N, C-alpha and C positions, 0 to 999 in steps of 0.2 A: 418487265425491265425498265429501270429508270433512265429515260431519254435525256434528262438533264446532263449526262455526261457526255452527250453528243448534240451540243446546242445546235450546230449547223444542220443536223438531221432532223432534229425534233419538228420544225415547221413543215418539212416534207412529209413526214410521217403522218402529222396531224392532217395535211391536206389529202393523204391517201385514204386515212380512216374517214375522213368526211365524205369522200368519194364514194366508198363503199356503203356508208350507212345511208346515203341519199338513194342508192340503187337498191339496196337489201333490208332496210330496216323501216318497216310500215309506220313506226311511231316518230319517225324522223319528219320534222316540218316540211322538208323539202321533197320528201318520198312521192306525193301525189304526182308532181309533175316531172318526176324522174324515174325512179323505179316503178312507180305506179303506171307510168306511160309506156312502160316497156324498154326504158333504158336500161343497159347492163354494162358490167366491166369485162373485158376480155379475161379468159381463163389465166392468162400468164400473170396478169396484174393482181390476181387474188392473193399472190405472195409480194410482200412489200419490196423485197430486194429486186425482183425483176421491174417493178414500177420505177424504182430509184435509178435502175440501170439505164431504162429508156427515157425517163424525163429529166434526169438530173435533179440537183437540189433546188427547192423552191426559190425564186428570186423574191427579194423584198418587195413587199406591196403588190403581190400578185395573187392570182386566183386561177384554179383549173378552169378551162373552158373547152368547148368542143367546136369544131368548125363546122359540122353539119349538126343540128340539134336533134334530128330524129335518129341519129345513129349513136351508139354507144362510146364509152371510154375505151379507145385503143390507141396504140402509139401513132397511127396515122391521122387519127382525127381528134387528138387532145393536144393543148398547147397551154403554156402560162401566160395569161393575159394580165396587163398591168391593171391593178384594181383603182377604180375611181370612186371617190367618196361622193354618194349622193346627197349629203347634207350640204357639201360646199360647191358641188357641180351640178347646176340646175338641169342641164341638158341630160346628164346621167339619169336624175331622177325623172325626168319626161320620159326617157327610154324605157326605164323599168316600169313606169305607170302604165305605158301603152302595153308592154308585155303582160302585165298583170290583167289589164282590161280585156284583153284578147284570150286569156286563159292560158298563156304560155308559161305561167309561173304555177300552173295546177288549175284544172277545169274548175274546181269549186271556188276559185278566187275570181274568175273571169265573169264578165257581165252578161246576164242571161239575154238581153236584147242584141248583144254582138253576136253571140253564138247563134240565135235565131236568124240573124241575117247574114251570117257566114262572114262577119268582119274579122279579118285576121291581119297579121303583120308579116311583111316580107321576110322570107326565111333568113336571108343573109343579114338583113338588119336585127333580127331577134337574136341570131347568134353572135353577132359582133357589134359591140358598141361603137367601135372605130368606124366601121361601114356605114352605119346609121347616122353619126355625127358628120362624116364627110359628105354624105348625100343630103342632109336637111340643113346643115350648117347651124351656127349658133343663133339662139333668138335675138332679134333686134333690140329688144328691151325687156324688162322684168315683166312688163305688162303683156307681152305677147304670148300665144298659146299655139301649140301645133293642132291644125285643124285638117279634116279630109275634105277635099273639093266636093267629091261625090260621096254624100253621107252614108250610102248604102254600100260602099266599096271600102277596101281596107287600107291600112297604113302601108303603102306600096309606092314605088317611085313613080312620080307624076301624079300622084293623088293627095300630096301633103303640102301644107304651106303654112307660114306664120302669119297669125291675124291677132287683133286685139280681142279682149274678152267679149266686146259688144258684137264684133263681126263673128266670133265663134258661136255666140247666142243666137245670131240670125241663121245659123246653118244646122241648128238643133232639129232632129227628126220629128219632136212634138211642138213645134212651133205653130203659130196661128198664122195662116196666110190669108191676105184679102187681096181680091182683084177689083180693080177700080179703073175706069177710064182705059181699059186695055193693058194696064200694067200690073203685075202680081209681085207683091211684097211681104214681108212679115208685118205683123201689127207694130213692132218696134220701129222699123223703117219708115212706116207711114208716120208714126208719131214723131220721129225725128223730123221727117220733112215738114210737117205742118206746125212743129214746135208745141206740141201738146203733151200732157202728162200721160205716160204709159199706165200708170195706177188708175187714173180715172177712165181711160178708154177701155183698159182691160176690164176693169169691173163691170162696165156696161155690156162689153162684148160677151162676158160670161153669163150674164143675165139673158142676153138675147138668145144664146145658144145652149141654155142650160138642159140637160138631158131630160129632165122632168119625168113623166111617165113612161118614156120609151127606155128608161135606163135598164130595165129588166127584160127588154124585147130581144128576140133573136136577132142574130146578124150574120152576114155573108162576107167571106173574104174573096176578094176579086183581083184578078190579074189585070192590072192597069192597061197592058198592052193590047190584050185581046178581049177584055171584058168577061172571060169566062169564070164562072163561080168555082173557086178552089175548094173552099170548106164553108160548113154552116155551123152555127153554134147557137145553143138555146140562149145564153146570155153573153154580155159584153165581158163579164168576170171570166166566164169559162174560155172565151176566145183569147184573152190576155194570157190565161195559164197555160193554154196549149200552144201559144205561139211565142211566148216570152216577150210581146210587145206590151208596153205599159197600158193599163186600162184606160187612163185619161187621154193618152194619145189616140187609141181607137175612137173613143167618144167624141173627140175633137173633130176626127174625120167624118164620123157618122152624123154630126151635127153641121158639117159644112164649112168647119174652120180651117181644116187642112185637106188638101187634095188626097194625100196618102198617109198612111200610117204603117212604119216598118217595110215601107217599099210596096204596100198592097193598097187598093182602094177598098172601102167598106160601105155597106149600105144595111139599112135595118130590113129584116124580112117582114113582109106585110101579109 
């Protein structure tokens, strides 16, 4: 049928077709995070007229959204959400970026180290941009980034804050930490405090803690709370592949540059 005869219904039908494709067409780009994740459309809505009856015509600048992301498209779980342009709304782009990193736009799009550490986004925030925006507020400036206070916890209420790019860098899981005179700070923080070049000190630090002949040695993954050995690996590379933690991050911990890597302590096997 040529839906150009019914211009008011064409956008609604397009939204319905898009919903069906995301749930039942494996070649659709959104299928991995929707139908591939077990999300379905209620039987009644397999017929367009029933969908139109329950949802009404699509409002301008809106998209289909679900209140609970783990549940399917049903009359009680689906609504028209006002569309926000990520190109013009920076906070919306940040929201989409967090969802992508946490694997909520498809497991293959998520970060492996996030999955390995169980870093997730609050379910309500993931489903509703409005809920996320209300909780975190607008970034204070274009220089501010959304940061997690506890780097091993998720994007959840009480664990996020707006920081500058330098502050965010100081909270990375692969940072080099140095303890001196009873104080423990990142290499960058010590450089800032003493007014020295990060490149100069960083280069010398890498030489001091170069893995050298131990790079291929076996290593142990340690529970930092109990000291118990959780796993043993023949090489650092295999430890990285098995845990999803970056190889360089583990090596820094093994060399003494970091206390932990991926939330675990590490040591070479002797």
